[in-house]
DRENROFI-581548 format. One record per residue (C-alpha): residue in one letter; z, x, y. Coordinates in steps of 0.02 Angstrom, whole numbers. Layout:
<node><banu>a</banu><w>Z</w><u>X</u><v>Y</v></node>
...
//
This chain:
<node><banu>x</banu><w>11728</w><u>980</u><v>5772</v></node>
<node><banu>x</banu><w>11728</w><u>769</u><v>5797</v></node>
<node><banu>x</banu><w>11938</w><u>756</u><v>5811</v></node>
<node><banu>x</banu><w>11902</w><u>885</u><v>5950</v></node>
<node><banu>x</banu><w>11798</w><u>825</u><v>6046</v></node>
<node><banu>x</banu><w>11841</w><u>624</u><v>6027</v></node>
<node><banu>x</banu><w>12030</w><u>659</u><v>6055</v></node>
<node><banu>x</banu><w>12009</w><u>734</u><v>6243</v></node>
<node><banu>x</banu><w>11863</w><u>640</u><v>6286</v></node>
<node><banu>x</banu><w>11991</w><u>452</u><v>6197</v></node>
<node><banu>x</banu><w>12122</w><u>529</u><v>6349</v></node>
<node><banu>x</banu><w>12010</w><u>582</u><v>6472</v></node>
<node><banu>x</banu><w>11937</w><u>428</u><v>6486</v></node>
<node><banu>x</banu><w>12120</w><u>334</u><v>6487</v></node>
<node><banu>x</banu><w>12187</w><u>443</u><v>6610</v></node>
<node><banu>x</banu><w>12031</w><u>378</u><v>6715</v></node>
<node><banu>x</banu><w>12014</w><u>227</u><v>6686</v></node>
<node><banu>x</banu><w>12246</w><u>201</u><v>6716</v></node>
<node><banu>x</banu><w>12190</w><u>241</u><v>6899</v></node>
<node><banu>x</banu><w>11990</w><u>171</u><v>6935</v></node>
<node><banu>x</banu><w>12020</w><u>23</u><v>7063</v></node>
<node><banu>x</banu><w>12020</w><u>-140</u><v>6938</v></node>
<node><banu>x</banu><w>12190</w><u>-40</u><v>6873</v></node>
<node><banu>x</banu><w>12250</w><u>5</u><v>7001</v></node>
<node><banu>x</banu><w>12427</w><u>-79</u><v>7006</v></node>
<node><banu>x</banu><w>12523</w><u>13</u><v>7103</v></node>
<node><banu>x</banu><w>12648</w><u>147</u><v>7058</v></node>
<node><banu>x</banu><w>12852</w><u>122</u><v>7099</v></node>
<node><banu>x</banu><w>12895</w><u>-5</u><v>7233</v></node>
<node><banu>x</banu><w>12725</w><u>1</u><v>7278</v></node>
<node><banu>x</banu><w>12601</w><u>-153</u><v>7200</v></node>
<node><banu>x</banu><w>12399</w><u>-218</u><v>7190</v></node>
<node><banu>x</banu><w>12315</w><u>-346</u><v>7155</v></node>
<node><banu>x</banu><w>12128</w><u>-329</u><v>7159</v></node>
<node><banu>x</banu><w>12047</w><u>-479</u><v>7200</v></node>
<node><banu>x</banu><w>11860</w><u>-418</u><v>7197</v></node>
<node><banu>x</banu><w>11798</w><u>-275</u><v>7233</v></node>
<node><banu>x</banu><w>11823</w><u>-269</u><v>7423</v></node>
<node><banu>x</banu><w>11987</w><u>-361</u><v>7430</v></node>
<node><banu>x</banu><w>12159</w><u>-331</u><v>7379</v></node>
<node><banu>x</banu><w>12344</w><u>-406</u><v>7380</v></node>
<node><banu>x</banu><w>12444</w><u>-253</u><v>7423</v></node>
<node><banu>x</banu><w>12636</w><u>-274</u><v>7423</v></node>
<node><banu>x</banu><w>12776</w><u>-145</u><v>7475</v></node>
<node><banu>x</banu><w>12954</w><u>-213</u><v>7357</v></node>
<node><banu>x</banu><w>12831</w><u>-338</u><v>7279</v></node>
<node><banu>x</banu><w>12901</w><u>-450</u><v>7440</v></node>
<node><banu>x</banu><w>12815</w><u>-405</u><v>7582</v></node>
<node><banu>x</banu><w>12622</w><u>-439</u><v>7558</v></node>
<node><banu>x</banu><w>12454</w><u>-410</u><v>7664</v></node>
<node><banu>x</banu><w>12267</w><u>-452</u><v>7619</v></node>
<node><banu>x</banu><w>12166</w><u>-292</u><v>7637</v></node>
<node><banu>x</banu><w>11999</w><u>-257</u><v>7614</v></node>
<node><banu>x</banu><w>11944</w><u>-79</u><v>7602</v></node>
<node><banu>x</banu><w>12098</w><u>-33</u><v>7707</v></node>
<node><banu>x</banu><w>12091</w><u>-170</u><v>7869</v></node>
<node><banu>x</banu><w>12234</w><u>-296</u><v>7866</v></node>
<node><banu>x</banu><w>12156</w><u>-477</u><v>7821</v></node>
<node><banu>x</banu><w>12311</w><u>-558</u><v>7804</v></node>
<node><banu>x</banu><w>12486</w><u>-505</u><v>7832</v></node>
<node><banu>x</banu><w>12661</w><u>-551</u><v>7800</v></node>
<node><banu>x</banu><w>12605</w><u>-672</u><v>7655</v></node>
<node><banu>x</banu><w>12785</w><u>-742</u><v>7574</v></node>
<node><banu>x</banu><w>12692</w><u>-846</u><v>7455</v></node>
<node><banu>x</banu><w>12506</w><u>-882</u><v>7392</v></node>
<node><banu>x</banu><w>12375</w><u>-931</u><v>7246</v></node>
<node><banu>x</banu><w>12185</w><u>-907</u><v>7240</v></node>
<node><banu>x</banu><w>12069</w><u>-1044</u><v>7164</v></node>
<node><banu>x</banu><w>11880</w><u>-970</u><v>7156</v></node>
<node><banu>x</banu><w>11852</w><u>-879</u><v>7340</v></node>
<node><banu>x</banu><w>11985</w><u>-945</u><v>7414</v></node>
<node><banu>x</banu><w>12157</w><u>-883</u><v>7465</v></node>
<node><banu>x</banu><w>12319</w><u>-1011</u><v>7502</v></node>
<node><banu>x</banu><w>12433</w><u>-926</u><v>7582</v></node>
<node><banu>x</banu><w>12634</w><u>-954</u><v>7665</v></node>
<node><banu>x</banu><w>12672</w><u>-855</u><v>7790</v></node>
<node><banu>x</banu><w>12844</w><u>-856</u><v>7877</v></node>
<node><banu>x</banu><w>12816</w><u>-1019</u><v>7985</v></node>
<node><banu>x</banu><w>12662</w><u>-1050</u><v>7957</v></node>
<node><banu>x</banu><w>12478</w><u>-1093</u><v>7847</v></node>
<node><banu>x</banu><w>12345</w><u>-991</u><v>7803</v></node>
<node><banu>x</banu><w>12171</w><u>-1010</u><v>7685</v></node>
<node><banu>x</banu><w>12073</w><u>-902</u><v>7687</v></node>
<node><banu>x</banu><w>11888</w><u>-890</u><v>7610</v></node>
<node><banu>x</banu><w>11810</w><u>-754</u><v>7532</v></node>
<node><banu>x</banu><w>11621</w><u>-769</u><v>7545</v></node>
<node><banu>x</banu><w>11641</w><u>-765</u><v>7750</v></node>
<node><banu>x</banu><w>11797</w><u>-692</u><v>7800</v></node>
<node><banu>x</banu><w>11839</w><u>-872</u><v>7861</v></node>
<node><banu>x</banu><w>12044</w><u>-867</u><v>7915</v></node>
<node><banu>x</banu><w>12102</w><u>-1032</u><v>7972</v></node>
<node><banu>x</banu><w>12275</w><u>-972</u><v>8042</v></node>
<node><banu>x</banu><w>12446</w><u>-1079</u><v>8103</v></node>
<node><banu>x</banu><w>12411</w><u>-1217</u><v>7996</v></node>
<node><banu>x</banu><w>12557</w><u>-1341</u><v>7974</v></node>
<node><banu>x</banu><w>12602</w><u>-1430</u><v>7792</v></node>
<node><banu>x</banu><w>12507</w><u>-1568</u><v>7823</v></node>
<node><banu>x</banu><w>12360</w><u>-1465</u><v>7872</v></node>
<node><banu>x</banu><w>12372</w><u>-1367</u><v>7742</v></node>
<node><banu>x</banu><w>12384</w><u>-1500</u><v>7602</v></node>
<node><banu>x</banu><w>12235</w><u>-1594</u><v>7686</v></node>
<node><banu>x</banu><w>12095</w><u>-1444</u><v>7671</v></node>
<node><banu>x</banu><w>12139</w><u>-1421</u><v>7490</v></node>
<node><banu>x</banu><w>12324</w><u>-1329</u><v>7476</v></node>
<node><banu>x</banu><w>12422</w><u>-1360</u><v>7345</v></node>
<node><banu>x</banu><w>12621</w><u>-1334</u><v>7391</v></node>
<node><banu>x</banu><w>12650</w><u>-1332</u><v>7211</v></node>
<node><banu>x</banu><w>12563</w><u>-1181</u><v>7159</v></node>
<node><banu>x</banu><w>12610</w><u>-1083</u><v>7306</v></node>
<node><banu>x</banu><w>12707</w><u>-906</u><v>7213</v></node>
<node><banu>x</banu><w>12771</w><u>-770</u><v>7260</v></node>
<node><banu>x</banu><w>12696</w><u>-591</u><v>7277</v></node>
<node><banu>x</banu><w>12778</w><u>-555</u><v>7126</v></node>
<node><banu>x</banu><w>12731</w><u>-695</u><v>7013</v></node>
<node><banu>x</banu><w>12562</w><u>-677</u><v>7095</v></node>
<node><banu>x</banu><w>12569</w><u>-513</u><v>7023</v></node>
<node><banu>x</banu><w>12660</w><u>-542</u><v>6874</v></node>
<node><banu>x</banu><w>12525</w><u>-666</u><v>6811</v></node>
<node><banu>x</banu><w>12360</w><u>-559</u><v>6880</v></node>
<node><banu>x</banu><w>12447</w><u>-422</u><v>6764</v></node>
<node><banu>x</banu><w>12557</w><u>-463</u><v>6650</v></node>
<node><banu>x</banu><w>12591</w><u>-375</u><v>6455</v></node>
<node><banu>x</banu><w>12443</w><u>-262</u><v>6503</v></node>
<node><banu>x</banu><w>12527</w><u>-159</u><v>6626</v></node>
<node><banu>x</banu><w>12660</w><u>-110</u><v>6495</v></node>
<node><banu>x</banu><w>12546</w><u>-96</u><v>6392</v></node>
<node><banu>x</banu><w>12457</w><u>7</u><v>6477</v></node>
<node><banu>x</banu><w>12579</w><u>114</u><v>6568</v></node>
//
């Protein structure tokens, strides 16, 4: 009797968890990394990335990025940006020297694909 109840409960729980906000890493060529409960990094083909808050794009055309605390450092096509998660302040159109003065580190920047792999890592394979 216990196995009849316990096994379906575990399966249903894992299925619900698989598609929950914090576990949903995207499917197919779509990648997703939750940053906070409101913000997420969405990627198409793991190359074209954007930072969204509840479906509204806050930063677009992200080529490289990294996160430190509540700050996301972004390198776009020809500019640098810094996004502060607490107050939604986005410093745009920064030059490389301004980016470094604001605390950015060029050596920490990584592609959206690398960022996805760093956040999800081998857990993605474990729970597929």
